[in-house]
KOLTIPA-508602 format. One record per residue (C-alpha): residue in one letter; x, y negated, z. Coordinates in steps of 0.001 Angstrom, whole numbers, plus 500000, padded with zeros to 6 digits. Layout:
N
<node type="A" X="X" Y="Y" Z="Z"/>
...
END
This chain:
382
<node type="M" X="500000" Y="500000" Z="500000"/>
<node type="K" X="502831" Y="497643" Z="500874"/>
<node type="R" X="504289" Y="497912" Z="497361"/>
<node type="W" X="500984" Y="496941" Z="495759"/>
<node type="V" X="500841" Y="493871" Z="497989"/>
<node type="V" X="504280" Y="492970" Z="496685"/>
<node type="L" X="503016" Y="493475" Z="493132"/>
<node type="L" X="500056" Y="491181" Z="493694"/>
<node type="L" X="502319" Y="488488" Z="495118"/>
<node type="S" X="504623" Y="488863" Z="492136"/>
<node type="V" X="501732" Y="488068" Z="489784"/>
<node type="L" X="500433" Y="485158" Z="491813"/>
<node type="N" X="503878" Y="483603" Z="492187"/>
<node type="F" X="505308" Y="484551" Z="488822"/>
<node type="S" X="508007" Y="482306" Z="487387"/>
<node type="T" X="507992" Y="481663" Z="483641"/>
<node type="E" X="511791" Y="481833" Z="483739"/>
<node type="A" X="512118" Y="484897" Z="485934"/>
<node type="S" X="515591" Y="485805" Z="487088"/>
<node type="T" X="517190" Y="489065" Z="486049"/>
<node type="L" X="518777" Y="492039" Z="487738"/>
<node type="T" X="521390" Y="493892" Z="485722"/>
<node type="L" X="522445" Y="497154" Z="487348"/>
<node type="V" X="525391" Y="499152" Z="485997"/>
<node type="T" X="526322" Y="502614" Z="487213"/>
<node type="H" X="528661" Y="505526" Z="486532"/>
<node type="G" X="528420" Y="509279" Z="486109"/>
<node type="L" X="529985" Y="512513" Z="487335"/>
<node type="N" X="533112" Y="512335" Z="489532"/>
<node type="S" X="533387" Y="508602" Z="489017"/>
<node type="D" X="532689" Y="505437" Z="490998"/>
<node type="A" X="531900" Y="501752" Z="490517"/>
<node type="T" X="535208" Y="500340" Z="491721"/>
<node type="S" X="536947" Y="500283" Z="488353"/>
<node type="W" X="535259" Y="500010" Z="484967"/>
<node type="V" X="531739" Y="499427" Z="486380"/>
<node type="L" X="532827" Y="496438" Z="488425"/>
<node type="D" X="534907" Y="495138" Z="485517"/>
<node type="M" X="531854" Y="495370" Z="483249"/>
<node type="C" X="529739" Y="493521" Z="485815"/>
<node type="R" X="532308" Y="490735" Z="485982"/>
<node type="G" X="532164" Y="490548" Z="482188"/>
<node type="I" X="528370" Y="490264" Z="482264"/>
<node type="H" X="528702" Y="487489" Z="484861"/>
<node type="A" X="531079" Y="485592" Z="482551"/>
<node type="Y" X="528874" Y="486234" Z="479496"/>
<node type="Q" X="525841" Y="484779" Z="481268"/>
<node type="A" X="527891" Y="481765" Z="482378"/>
<node type="T" X="528648" Y="480940" Z="478723"/>
<node type="L" X="524879" Y="480829" Z="478178"/>
<node type="G" X="524435" Y="478388" Z="481046"/>
<node type="L" X="522896" Y="481052" Z="483305"/>
<node type="K" X="523966" Y="481258" Z="486922"/>
<node type="S" X="524572" Y="484711" Z="488306"/>
<node type="D" X="526521" Y="486539" Z="490962"/>
<node type="V" X="528059" Y="490007" Z="491107"/>
<node type="Y" X="527434" Y="492429" Z="493966"/>
<node type="F" X="529025" Y="495779" Z="494726"/>
<node type="V" X="526444" Y="498126" Z="496229"/>
<node type="E" X="527491" Y="501508" Z="497583"/>
<node type="Y" X="525105" Y="504328" Z="498366"/>
<node type="P" X="527352" Y="506087" Z="500904"/>
<node type="R" X="526936" Y="509456" Z="502520"/>
<node type="Q" X="523820" Y="509406" Z="504669"/>
<node type="S" X="523427" Y="510988" Z="508061"/>
<node type="G" X="519665" Y="511277" Z="507575"/>
<node type="V" X="517170" Y="511740" Z="504781"/>
<node type="L" X="518201" Y="510517" Z="501332"/>
<node type="R" X="514939" Y="508648" Z="500830"/>
<node type="E" X="515720" Y="506173" Z="503630"/>
<node type="P" X="519320" Y="505292" Z="502813"/>
<node type="Q" X="521580" Y="502632" Z="504212"/>
<node type="Y" X="523573" Y="500635" Z="501665"/>
<node type="L" X="526947" Y="498946" Z="501850"/>
<node type="V" X="526746" Y="495596" Z="500047"/>
<node type="Q" X="529621" Y="493303" Z="499135"/>
<node type="Q" X="529187" Y="490015" Z="497259"/>
<node type="I" X="531959" Y="489785" Z="494672"/>
<node type="T" X="531356" Y="486278" Z="493258"/>
<node type="S" X="529908" Y="483122" Z="494807"/>
<node type="T" X="528560" Y="481074" Z="491930"/>
<node type="S" X="525229" Y="479919" Z="493361"/>
<node type="T" X="523225" Y="479918" Z="496573"/>
<node type="N" X="519951" Y="479766" Z="494627"/>
<node type="A" X="517835" Y="482828" Z="495446"/>
<node type="D" X="516501" Y="482770" Z="491859"/>
<node type="K" X="519940" Y="483199" Z="490285"/>
<node type="N" X="520585" Y="486246" Z="488113"/>
<node type="V" X="522048" Y="489229" Z="489925"/>
<node type="V" X="524545" Y="491747" Z="488522"/>
<node type="V" X="525006" Y="494924" Z="490584"/>
<node type="A" X="527805" Y="497476" Z="490334"/>
<node type="F" X="526023" Y="500489" Z="491844"/>
<node type="D" X="528238" Y="503168" Z="493391"/>
<node type="W" X="526784" Y="506596" Z="494151"/>
<node type="S" X="530138" Y="508362" Z="493957"/>
<node type="Y" X="529639" Y="510519" Z="497045"/>
<node type="Y" X="526558" Y="512108" Z="495488"/>
<node type="A" X="527910" Y="512057" Z="491921"/>
<node type="K" X="530828" Y="514355" Z="492662"/>
<node type="S" X="531173" Y="518081" Z="492101"/>
<node type="P" X="533224" Y="520464" Z="494280"/>
<node type="L" X="536936" Y="519681" Z="494025"/>
<node type="G" X="536126" Y="517279" Z="491183"/>
<node type="L" X="536224" Y="520118" Z="488702"/>
<node type="G" X="533020" Y="519207" Z="486899"/>
<node type="I" X="531247" Y="522404" Z="487917"/>
<node type="L" X="527793" Y="522418" Z="489506"/>
<node type="P" X="527426" Y="519062" Z="491322"/>
<node type="D" X="526408" Y="518931" Z="494966"/>
<node type="Y" X="523293" Y="516812" Z="494295"/>
<node type="P" X="521069" Y="516706" Z="491203"/>
<node type="T" X="520065" Y="513238" Z="490077"/>
<node type="W" X="516396" Y="513659" Z="491038"/>
<node type="Q" X="517486" Y="513834" Z="494673"/>
<node type="I" X="519379" Y="510545" Z="494433"/>
<node type="S" X="516937" Y="508460" Z="492372"/>
<node type="P" X="514431" Y="507808" Z="495221"/>
<node type="G" X="517242" Y="506177" Z="497179"/>
<node type="V" X="518151" Y="503927" Z="494247"/>
<node type="A" X="514500" Y="502945" Z="493834"/>
<node type="N" X="514340" Y="502294" Z="497584"/>
<node type="F" X="517116" Y="499734" Z="497164"/>
<node type="L" X="515103" Y="497965" Z="494444"/>
<node type="F" X="511887" Y="497954" Z="496503"/>
<node type="K" X="513636" Y="496756" Z="499661"/>
<node type="S" X="513188" Y="493145" Z="500832"/>
<node type="N" X="516414" Y="491301" Z="501673"/>
<node type="A" X="518485" Y="493954" Z="499903"/>
<node type="L" X="521027" Y="491236" Z="499077"/>
<node type="A" X="522012" Y="488305" Z="501267"/>
<node type="A" X="519802" Y="485209" Z="500826"/>
<node type="I" X="517536" Y="487051" Z="498332"/>
<node type="A" X="514360" Y="487928" Z="500211"/>
<node type="Q" X="512210" Y="489263" Z="497367"/>
<node type="P" X="512581" Y="492884" Z="496290"/>
<node type="L" X="514869" Y="493151" Z="493289"/>
<node type="A" X="512234" Y="495206" Z="491455"/>
<node type="L" X="510269" Y="491984" Z="490961"/>
<node type="R" X="512945" Y="490658" Z="488603"/>
<node type="N" X="513490" Y="491332" Z="484916"/>
<node type="L" X="515322" Y="494638" Z="485085"/>
<node type="H" X="518195" Y="495731" Z="482853"/>
<node type="F" X="519706" Y="499114" Z="483754"/>
<node type="I" X="522957" Y="500362" Z="482202"/>
<node type="G" X="523964" Y="503959" Z="482901"/>
<node type="H" X="526956" Y="505967" Z="481685"/>
<node type="S" X="526787" Y="509757" Z="481400"/>
<node type="R" X="524932" Y="511198" Z="484439"/>
<node type="G" X="524125" Y="507595" Z="485316"/>
<node type="G" X="521714" Y="507707" Z="482358"/>
<node type="S" X="520022" Y="510716" Z="483953"/>
<node type="L" X="519822" Y="509006" Z="487343"/>
<node type="L" X="518376" Y="505767" Z="485967"/>
<node type="S" X="515862" Y="507618" Z="483788"/>
<node type="D" X="514304" Y="508988" Z="486957"/>
<node type="V" X="514526" Y="505584" Z="488664"/>
<node type="N" X="512538" Y="504186" Z="485712"/>
<node type="D" X="509894" Y="506866" Z="486249"/>
<node type="I" X="509598" Y="505975" Z="489935"/>
<node type="L" X="509278" Y="502279" Z="489108"/>
<node type="G" X="506586" Y="503047" Z="486540"/>
<node type="T" X="504636" Y="505136" Z="489026"/>
<node type="N" X="504638" Y="502116" Z="491329"/>
<node type="G" X="503518" Y="499703" Z="488594"/>
<node type="F" X="506817" Y="498078" Z="487659"/>
<node type="A" X="508072" Y="497530" Z="484117"/>
<node type="V" X="511745" Y="497890" Z="483148"/>
<node type="E" X="512629" Y="495223" Z="480636"/>
<node type="H" X="515757" Y="496826" Z="479164"/>
<node type="F" X="517307" Y="500287" Z="479542"/>
<node type="T" X="520786" Y="500953" Z="478134"/>
<node type="T" X="522374" Y="504397" Z="478094"/>
<node type="L" X="526020" Y="505136" Z="477316"/>
<node type="D" X="526582" Y="508788" Z="476379"/>
<node type="P" X="523648" Y="509854" Z="478584"/>
<node type="R" X="524136" Y="513338" Z="479933"/>
<node type="A" X="522435" Y="515602" Z="482437"/>
<node type="H" X="524821" Y="518046" Z="484046"/>
<node type="P" X="524336" Y="521199" Z="481952"/>
<node type="I" X="524163" Y="523650" Z="484864"/>
<node type="S" X="522214" Y="521575" Z="487371"/>
<node type="S" X="518600" Y="520469" Z="487730"/>
<node type="D" X="519486" Y="516898" Z="486712"/>
<node type="V" X="516741" Y="514846" Z="485092"/>
<node type="I" X="517089" Y="514949" Z="481315"/>
<node type="P" X="517839" Y="511389" Z="480095"/>
<node type="H" X="514773" Y="509865" Z="478485"/>
<node type="V" X="512958" Y="506591" Z="477801"/>
<node type="S" X="510150" Y="506170" Z="480329"/>
<node type="N" X="506784" Y="504724" Z="479346"/>
<node type="N" X="507377" Y="501575" Z="481418"/>
<node type="V" X="510585" Y="500652" Z="479550"/>
<node type="M" X="510089" Y="497656" Z="477269"/>
<node type="F" X="513256" Y="498051" Z="475177"/>
<node type="A" X="515802" Y="500854" Z="475124"/>
<node type="D" X="519154" Y="501157" Z="473399"/>
<node type="N" X="521363" Y="504233" Z="473455"/>
<node type="Y" X="525033" Y="504464" Z="472450"/>
<node type="Y" X="526512" Y="507936" Z="472220"/>
<node type="Q" X="529305" Y="510038" Z="470716"/>
<node type="T" X="529775" Y="513704" Z="469860"/>
<node type="F" X="533554" Y="513774" Z="469402"/>
<node type="D" X="534101" Y="515453" Z="472769"/>
<node type="T" X="533079" Y="519092" Z="473020"/>
<node type="I" X="532170" Y="518981" Z="476741"/>
<node type="A" X="531276" Y="515412" Z="477715"/>
<node type="Y" X="529054" Y="513916" Z="475041"/>
<node type="G" X="525697" Y="512215" Z="474722"/>
<node type="D" X="522765" Y="512554" Z="472380"/>
<node type="R" X="519967" Y="510586" Z="470743"/>
<node type="L" X="517058" Y="509445" Z="472882"/>
<node type="D" X="513545" Y="509383" Z="471469"/>
<node type="G" X="512059" Y="505899" Z="471700"/>
<node type="A" X="515427" Y="504137" Z="471829"/>
<node type="F" X="517567" Y="502297" Z="469322"/>
<node type="N" X="520348" Y="504847" Z="468775"/>
<node type="R" X="523876" Y="503963" Z="467687"/>
<node type="S" X="526773" Y="506424" Z="467346"/>
<node type="P" X="529958" Y="504507" Z="466468"/>
<node type="N" X="533219" Y="505934" Z="465167"/>
<node type="L" X="535549" Y="505692" Z="468142"/>
<node type="F" X="538939" Y="506314" Z="466533"/>
<node type="D" X="541716" Y="505337" Z="468936"/>
<node type="S" X="544742" Y="507271" Z="467677"/>
<node type="F" X="546227" Y="509167" Z="464738"/>
<node type="T" X="547221" Y="512800" Z="464402"/>
<node type="S" X="550954" Y="513261" Z="464571"/>
<node type="V" X="552598" Y="514134" Z="461268"/>
<node type="P" X="556144" Y="515367" Z="460666"/>
<node type="F" X="558791" Y="512979" Z="459389"/>
<node type="G" X="556829" Y="509875" Z="460371"/>
<node type="G" X="553875" Y="508313" Z="458655"/>
<node type="T" X="550273" Y="507943" Z="459750"/>
<node type="G" X="547989" Y="510936" Z="460169"/>
<node type="F" X="544227" Y="511224" Z="460282"/>
<node type="P" X="542255" Y="509048" Z="462728"/>
<node type="T" X="541318" Y="510918" Z="465912"/>
<node type="V" X="539473" Y="510275" Z="469146"/>
<node type="S" X="541316" Y="511072" Z="472357"/>
<node type="D" X="538474" Y="510454" Z="474841"/>
<node type="G" X="535107" Y="509721" Z="473265"/>
<node type="H" X="533176" Y="509900" Z="476539"/>
<node type="R" X="535310" Y="507098" Z="477956"/>
<node type="N" X="535469" Y="505173" Z="474699"/>
<node type="I" X="531693" Y="504825" Z="474372"/>
<node type="R" X="531592" Y="502690" Z="477512"/>
<node type="V" X="534673" Y="500799" Z="476307"/>
<node type="W" X="532805" Y="500193" Z="473039"/>
<node type="Y" X="529881" Y="498680" Z="474962"/>
<node type="H" X="532211" Y="496664" Z="477180"/>
<node type="R" X="533706" Y="495087" Z="474058"/>
<node type="T" X="530238" Y="493733" Z="473211"/>
<node type="I" X="530403" Y="491884" Z="476547"/>
<node type="S" X="534078" Y="490909" Z="476780"/>
<node type="K" X="536927" Y="490865" Z="474283"/>
<node type="L" X="538931" Y="493613" Z="475954"/>
<node type="S" X="542629" Y="493900" Z="475237"/>
<node type="L" X="543302" Y="497572" Z="474493"/>
<node type="P" X="546765" Y="499144" Z="474162"/>
<node type="G" X="548203" Y="500215" Z="470828"/>
<node type="N" X="550192" Y="499065" Z="467807"/>
<node type="D" X="548783" Y="497196" Z="464834"/>
<node type="S" X="547463" Y="500405" Z="463273"/>
<node type="I" X="545615" Y="501306" Z="466468"/>
<node type="Q" X="544213" Y="497770" Z="466737"/>
<node type="A" X="542902" Y="498147" Z="463185"/>
<node type="L" X="541125" Y="501326" Z="464279"/>
<node type="Y" X="539464" Y="499463" Z="467130"/>
<node type="R" X="538082" Y="496969" Z="464644"/>
<node type="T" X="536398" Y="499811" Z="462730"/>
<node type="W" X="534337" Y="500607" Z="465846"/>
<node type="F" X="531896" Y="497947" Z="464657"/>
<node type="T" X="530185" Y="497301" Z="461360"/>
<node type="E" X="530646" Y="494063" Z="459468"/>
<node type="E" X="527170" Y="492968" Z="460574"/>
<node type="E" X="528079" Y="493563" Z="464224"/>
<node type="K" X="530943" Y="491031" Z="464031"/>
<node type="E" X="533429" Y="493058" Z="466122"/>
<node type="G" X="530802" Y="493592" Z="468811"/>
<node type="S" X="529423" Y="490086" Z="469208"/>
<node type="L" X="526076" Y="490951" Z="467542"/>
<node type="T" X="525300" Y="494317" Z="469103"/>
<node type="G" X="525258" Y="496079" Z="472464"/>
<node type="Y" X="524884" Y="493600" Z="475306"/>
<node type="F" X="523949" Y="490954" Z="472729"/>
<node type="F" X="520468" Y="492490" Z="472681"/>
<node type="E" X="519899" Y="491382" Z="476269"/>
<node type="H" X="520214" Y="487662" Z="475452"/>
<node type="C" X="519740" Y="487545" Z="471692"/>
<node type="P" X="517389" Y="485106" Z="469932"/>
<node type="Y" X="513795" Y="486199" Z="469472"/>
<node type="G" X="513431" Y="488907" Z="466858"/>
<node type="Y" X="517021" Y="490187" Z="466877"/>
<node type="R" X="516405" Y="493331" Z="468889"/>
<node type="P" X="516249" Y="496498" Z="466742"/>
<node type="S" X="512648" Y="497503" Z="466207"/>
<node type="E" X="513404" Y="501185" Z="466900"/>
<node type="G" X="513928" Y="500459" Z="470582"/>
<node type="Y" X="510776" Y="498436" Z="471198"/>
<node type="R" X="508069" Y="499737" Z="473486"/>
<node type="S" X="506557" Y="496271" Z="473863"/>
<node type="R" X="507546" Y="492636" Z="473466"/>
<node type="R" X="508739" Y="490405" Z="476243"/>
<node type="I" X="505802" Y="488778" Z="477944"/>
<node type="K" X="505970" Y="485904" Z="480352"/>
<node type="R" X="503218" Y="483281" Z="480569"/>
<node type="P" X="499952" Y="483726" Z="482485"/>
<node type="A" X="496916" Y="483798" Z="480223"/>
<node type="I" X="493217" Y="484526" Z="480584"/>
<node type="H" X="491745" Y="487229" Z="478377"/>
<node type="L" X="488618" Y="485848" Z="476701"/>
<node type="A" X="487497" Y="488347" Z="474101"/>
<node type="Y" X="488538" Y="491300" Z="471940"/>
<node type="D" X="487520" Y="491954" Z="468316"/>
<node type="P" X="487982" Y="495695" Z="467599"/>
<node type="V" X="487469" Y="495232" Z="463843"/>
<node type="A" X="490073" Y="492516" Z="463430"/>
<node type="K" X="492189" Y="494027" Z="466226"/>
<node type="Q" X="492535" Y="490572" Z="467719"/>
<node type="T" X="492329" Y="489339" Z="471259"/>
<node type="T" X="491670" Y="485772" Z="472289"/>
<node type="F" X="493634" Y="484375" Z="475183"/>
<node type="S" X="493642" Y="481042" Z="476935"/>
<node type="S" X="497099" Y="480358" Z="478287"/>
<node type="R" X="496750" Y="478380" Z="481480"/>
<node type="G" X="497483" Y="474808" Z="480530"/>
<node type="D" X="497731" Y="475699" Z="476835"/>
<node type="A" X="495238" Y="475698" Z="473993"/>
<node type="T" X="493241" Y="478826" Z="473288"/>
<node type="G" X="494664" Y="480923" Z="470469"/>
<node type="L" X="494320" Y="484270" Z="468707"/>
<node type="Y" X="497103" Y="486784" Z="469213"/>
<node type="F" X="497779" Y="490301" Z="468024"/>
<node type="L" X="498844" Y="492871" Z="470586"/>
<node type="E" X="501627" Y="495272" Z="469733"/>
<node type="Y" X="500698" Y="498891" Z="470336"/>
<node type="S" X="502445" Y="500747" Z="473150"/>
<node type="T" X="501493" Y="504094" Z="474607"/>
<node type="N" X="501655" Y="502810" Z="478156"/>
<node type="L" X="499962" Y="499408" Z="477936"/>
<node type="N" X="496651" Y="500622" Z="479306"/>
<node type="Q" X="498143" Y="501309" Z="482713"/>
<node type="W" X="498881" Y="497599" Z="483138"/>
<node type="I" X="495291" Y="496421" Z="482781"/>
<node type="T" X="494517" Y="495053" Z="486234"/>
<node type="T" X="492232" Y="492476" Z="487803"/>
<node type="N" X="495056" Y="490150" Z="488761"/>
<node type="G" X="496744" Y="488397" Z="485875"/>
<node type="L" X="498159" Y="488646" Z="482395"/>
<node type="I" X="501739" Y="487688" Z="481681"/>
<node type="F" X="501866" Y="486711" Z="478039"/>
<node type="D" X="504526" Y="484850" Z="476090"/>
<node type="G" X="502264" Y="482978" Z="473681"/>
<node type="R" X="503799" Y="484400" Z="470496"/>
<node type="P" X="501944" Y="486469" Z="467879"/>
<node type="F" X="502311" Y="490217" Z="468261"/>
<node type="S" X="502219" Y="492719" Z="465428"/>
<node type="S" X="499906" Y="495674" Z="465940"/>
<node type="S" X="500143" Y="499196" Z="464585"/>
<node type="A" X="497195" Y="500466" Z="466614"/>
<node type="A" X="494188" Y="499051" Z="468380"/>
<node type="L" X="494269" Y="498484" Z="472109"/>
<node type="D" X="490881" Y="498166" Z="473717"/>
<node type="L" X="490981" Y="495187" Z="476026"/>
<node type="S" X="487219" Y="494752" Z="476091"/>
<node type="V" X="487156" Y="494454" Z="479848"/>
<node type="A" X="485793" Y="491774" Z="482142"/>
<node type="S" X="486972" Y="488272" Z="481282"/>
<node type="S" X="488682" Y="488094" Z="484663"/>
<node type="S" X="490882" Y="491065" Z="483798"/>
<node type="F" X="494476" Y="490755" Z="482802"/>
<node type="L" X="497303" Y="492772" Z="481381"/>
<node type="R" X="500311" Y="492468" Z="483679"/>
<node type="L" X="503731" Y="492945" Z="482168"/>
<node type="R" X="506489" Y="491159" Z="484005"/>
<node type="S" X="509607" Y="490020" Z="482240"/>
<node type="S" X="511421" Y="487646" Z="480086"/>
<node type="N" X="514579" Y="485758" Z="479651"/>
<node type="P" X="513657" Y="482298" Z="478372"/>
<node type="R" X="516124" Y="482754" Z="475489"/>
<node type="F" X="514154" Y="485596" Z="473926"/>
END
């Protein structure tokens, strides 16, 4: 009941420029102290170039003495850019104690991801989870980024959020992988995810990802070395660690990483991206803050929606709904079809961004004029 009270308050007090939470996490036998934290710092710097204030936090889900569903978290603030509670938040989430396998050998892990996900969701539902930020983080625009088993973990977190009525604005998976001999949740795109993008490789024979239905899928060539050939010369391009390189690929869409290697190797790195992707500047993390319409259509579940509006009428023949945005003129808008939109029809409020929607299927909104469709989200740049 308490969570639904929080939901109601979120609708009544909704900001048209809602702040974001970006959460990045790791996979098997890893932690958030190295590449995850580095990526979060890069996201912090990226947002700063856009004029957005954010701060980075390191959140550890340490070994618990009690039940996993009521965990205690260790929180450290890494940057101090702003004291505004509405600033963007970037979280490096460490679940390394529960992500490990015996002796670090990669065999059956101690804990499947479905046992850990309720604790991660608990952190998002918790008031005052971060210093000076009283509201639950789940009320923000959510962008989750998970590498390997982290994609499995966050898939289940998305499901839990959806069950409790929360939308996930953006879900990014990097070589998503359930442990093959555990009961890990299979990585997937939940119904409450608004946009999903998946980056994966199949160069490695053991640690590799796969396509996700409902996501924009991209499988880059991750050449980072050449085969050795006798008497000098350059051999065939090879990949030495594709599972690592896929997250490095994504990191290069955030920051211009300096990677080791001679001129030939540097040339290989440039082939990681297509000409249209401009060496990473127009793909990957770009889709979080890109101009309206730049997100790949394959990954859409619904458009970003942000402004309150009153539903006036629905024409099933024309497939049009009439809305009156509070303070704005009444207008006709098309609704984009999504399999999960019906679950957000409530009696509280509609969050709507005022732009036309394209529709591939009818959505029956012929409900009472006081009813609303509640989808939280939106970065004002999109």
